PLY file of the C-alpha trace (Angstrom):
ply
format ascii 1.0
element vertex 82
property float x
property float y
property float z
element edge 81
property int vertex1
property int vertex2
end_header
36.28 23.25 -1.34
33.56 24.07 -3.87
33.24 20.40 -4.73
32.68 19.53 -1.05
29.94 22.16 -0.76
28.23 20.86 -3.92
28.44 17.29 -2.64
26.97 18.33 0.72
24.05 20.10 -0.98
23.51 17.04 -3.17
23.36 14.80 -0.10
20.94 17.16 1.65
18.73 17.26 -1.45
18.74 13.48 -1.70
17.90 13.14 1.98
15.00 15.60 1.73
13.68 13.78 -1.35
13.77 10.44 0.45
12.01 11.89 3.51
9.32 13.42 1.29
8.78 10.06 -0.44
8.41 8.21 2.86
6.03 10.83 4.26
3.87 10.68 1.13
3.43 6.93 1.59
2.33 7.07 5.23
-1.43 7.44 4.52
-1.34 4.42 2.19
0.53 2.38 4.81
-1.96 3.37 7.51
-4.93 2.37 5.29
-3.29 -0.97 4.48
-2.55 -1.62 8.17
-6.15 -0.82 9.14
-7.43 -3.12 6.40
-5.19 -5.96 7.60
-6.36 -5.49 11.20
-10.00 -5.32 10.07
-9.67 -8.45 7.91
-7.90 -10.40 10.66
-10.49 -9.42 13.26
-13.30 -10.58 10.97
-15.14 -7.26 10.97
-16.39 -6.45 7.47
-15.63 -3.05 5.99
-18.42 -0.61 6.84
-20.67 -0.15 3.83
-18.61 -2.38 1.59
-19.74 -5.82 0.54
-16.26 -6.48 -0.81
-15.94 -9.90 0.82
-19.42 -10.87 -0.40
-18.67 -9.94 -3.99
-15.57 -12.10 -3.99
-17.08 -15.09 -2.27
-14.64 -14.88 0.63
-15.38 -14.80 4.30
-14.76 -11.56 6.20
-11.73 -13.11 7.90
-10.03 -13.93 4.60
-7.59 -11.38 3.28
-8.71 -10.12 -0.09
-6.74 -7.46 -1.93
-8.58 -5.49 -4.55
-7.01 -3.87 -7.58
-7.69 -0.42 -6.20
-5.84 -1.16 -2.94
-3.20 -3.63 -3.97
-0.91 -4.70 -6.70
-2.10 -3.66 -10.19
-0.77 -6.99 -11.44
-3.56 -8.78 -9.53
-6.90 -9.56 -11.12
-10.30 -9.31 -9.39
-9.80 -12.74 -7.78
-6.49 -11.68 -6.27
-4.46 -13.90 -8.60
-1.43 -12.61 -10.44
-2.23 -11.88 -14.07
0.81 -13.82 -15.28
-0.38 -16.97 -13.41
-3.79 -17.11 -15.08
0 1
1 2
2 3
3 4
4 5
5 6
6 7
7 8
8 9
9 10
10 11
11 12
12 13
13 14
14 15
15 16
16 17
17 18
18 19
19 20
20 21
21 22
22 23
23 24
24 25
25 26
26 27
27 28
28 29
29 30
30 31
31 32
32 33
33 34
34 35
35 36
36 37
37 38
38 39
39 40
40 41
41 42
42 43
43 44
44 45
45 46
46 47
47 48
48 49
49 50
50 51
51 52
52 53
53 54
54 55
55 56
56 57
57 58
58 59
59 60
60 61
61 62
62 63
63 64
64 65
65 66
66 67
67 68
68 69
69 70
70 71
71 72
72 73
73 74
74 75
75 76
76 77
77 78
78 79
79 80
80 81
């Protein structure tokens, strides 16, 4: 019986940890979704000349190091492909 109670508490703890992890990622997901919508609509980011600095048009998706994969360089290419 004790083993069942311990297993149940372990499952509840794991579930709460997973929920906390998902909830902590929601702001990042919302920012990424807004960036994708903004890039696809062709509206440049307010106050950011990000697309100008990269030589891309506003409608071209450009992922920066601060927003995307740390394995990408400033041109958006994977570091291991350079």
